[in-house]
C-alpha positions, -999 to 999 in steps of 0.1 A, spaced: 4 -1 1 18 37 -12 1 62 13 17 100 2 39 108 30 19 144 33 -9 128 40 1 106 71 19 138 81 -21 154 82 -31 124 101 -4 126 123 -14 161 131 -48 156 133 -51 127 153 -23 132 174 -5 99 162 32 90 155 42 77 123 40 41 131 6 41 144 -6 62 113 10 35 88 -8 6 109 -37 22 108 -42 36 72 -31 -1 64 -56 -14 82 -84 11 70 -73 -4 34 -81 -37 46 -107 -37 70 -95 -65 94 -65 -81 92 -34 -98 112 -8 -79 129 15 -94 104 1 -86 73 -4 -48 83 32 -49 94 40 -62 53 17 -36 44 26 -7 61 65 -15 64 63 -10 102 87 -38 120 69 -68 131 92 -61 165 68 -28 169 34 -39 155 17 -56 180 26 -29 203 14 -1 180 -19 -21 178 -23 -26 216 -19 15 216 -41 23 190 -70 -3 208 -66 17 239 -67 51 216 -100 37 203 -87 34 163 -90 -5 162 -107 -36 176 -92 -66 187 -110 -102 172 -106 -124 194 -94 -163 180 -64 -176 162 -47 -157 151 -55 -127 167 -72 -106 139 -79 -62 145 -108 -47 127 -110 -10 116 -130 19 135 -148 39 114 -132 74 114 -166 89 119 -166 75 151 -132 84 157 -135 116 150 -170 119 174 -154 100 205 -120 123 201 -147 154 197 -165 141 231 -131 139 248 -116 169 237 -150 183 249 -150 171 283 -114 177 289 -124 216 283 -156 218 305 -137 204 330 -107 231 328 -132 254 321 -149 247 353 -112 248 372 -107 284 362 -141 295 368 -136 280 406 -104 297 406 -128 334 407 -145 330 437 -111 317 459 -89 341 480 -58 333 456 -78 348 427 -84 381 452 -46 379 462 -36 378 423 -62 408 414 -48 429 446 -10 424 428 -27 436 399 -40 466 410 -6 474 431 13 475 400 -8 492 376 -9 524 404 29 525 394 27 524 356 37 545 337 8 555 315 33 551 284 35 515 293 1 509 285 12 502 245 29 473 229 38 461 194 16 432 179 33 408 157 13 382 131 -20 389 122 -31 358 145 -19 374 177 -34 409 166 -69 392 159 -66 375 192 -62 408 212 -91 428 194 -114 393 202 -100 402 241 -110 439 230 -140 427 222 -146 408 251 -147 435 277 -166 457 255 -191 480 280 -202 510 256 -193 508 222 -170 491 193 -157 511 159 -138 489 135 -122 500 105 -109 476 76 -105 469 42 -127 447 19 -108 417 25 -104 421 60 -139 426 67 -145 389 54 -117 380 83 -134 395 113 -163 384 104 -148 350 104 -136 353 136 -151 382 158 -188 371 145 -196 353 178 -180 378 198 -201 403 178 -233 385 185 -227 387 221 -222 423 221 -253 431 202 -274 414 230 -254 432 258 -266 464 237 -231 477 231 -234 502 198 -213 484 170 -200 503 140 -180 489 112 -165 511 79 -152 487 52 -153 489 13 -186 472 1 -183 450 -27 -198 419 -47 -169 395 -32 -178 407 1 -220 411 0 -226 384 19 -205 392 50 -215 427 49 -251 415 51 -244 396 79 -226 420 99 -253 447 88 -278 428 113 -254 430 143 -242 468 139 -245 497 117 -223 495 89 -210 519 62 -189 519 28 -159 539 19 -140 533 -10 -118 562 2 -104 557 37 -75 529 35 -67 525 74 -72 494 99 -83 498 132 -108 494 164 -117 518 192 -133 498 221 -152 520 246 -130 550 238 -104 536 260 -84 508 241 -76 511 204 -57 488 177 -44 499 144 -28 481 116 7 500 105 4 483 71 -25 477 44 -33 445 42 -25 437 8 11 444 12 19 426 35 19 389 42 -4 379 77 26 365 90 45 403 92 17 421 95 19 450 130 -4 464 155 0 489 178 -25 483 208 -26 514 233 -47 515 265 -55 551 266 -90 570 270 -75 603 261 -56 595 223 -89 569 220 -114 598 226 -95 620 205 -97 593 176 -130 586 179 -145 621 178 -121 626 146 -140 597 132 -178 607 141 -170 639 118 -161 613 89 -187 591 94 -215 615 95 -205 613 58 -200 581 50 -224 564 27 -246 540 47 -243 502 43 -277 491 38 -281 505 6 -248 500 -12 -257 462 -1 -293 463 -16 -278 477 -46 -251 452 -59 -281 425 -41 -297 437 -73 -273 435 -98 
C-alpha cells in the first residue's frame, strides 16, 4: 500500500498519532480486518513494533481486537473516531473551564487581583502600549478587547479584512449586540464581501467607503489597536499592530472619526444596490 507522506503527516497532526500508528491504522483501514503480521508487511512497520502499535491504537479506540486464532484487528470507522475524540476534547475542555471558573471565587484569585491593582498604580501611562506581530496575535488581542467591551465598538478595515474579521469575530459581535453595545463598522463593500456585509449589517451599523484606507479598532473610547501596514502589502505572518490603552488618544481619534462617519455612504443602500445586480 502506497500512501503519500503528506497525507500521513496530516493524519499525525489531526489525530495526534506517531508515524508507526498512522501507517498501521491506514493499512488496516485499507483492509478492514487483518492480522498484525499482514499489517506489518503492508505498512512496512517492523513486526517487533506492530503488536505494540496495535495495542496502543486499541487503547485509543482506533481499532478493535477480534478474538481467535490468529488474532485479527478490525478498523473503527473514521467518523466514529472523530465523534469520540470530539467528545473527549469537549469533556476535558469543560473540566478545565470549570477549574478556571472555580479559581475566580477563591482568596487565591483575590490576591492576584490585588497584586495587579497595586502594580497598575505604579505603571507609567506610556507602558500601556505594545506592538503586536503576526495577524493571528493581532486578532487574538482584538477578540479580547471585544469581550471586555461595555459601550461601543468602532471597526474600520479593508474589503478583505471585513471577511476575515467576520469569520473570527462574529461570535463576539453577536454577544455584544445582545449586551446593547453600539457597533459601527466601516469598509469597502463589494460583490466579494456582500454576503458578509449583509450579516454584519444585522449586528451593527455598517457604512461603505472606497476612500479610507485604514485598519483599526476602538473599544469604549479607551482601548485601540491600529495596523501600521495595508493588508495588501504585507503577509499575515508579518502584519504589525499597535495596541494602546489610553482614553485620551482613543477618545480624540473617535471624535475625529465621528465627523467622517456622518459623511460616509450608508451600508444598507450599497448592499441593496449590489444585491440587485
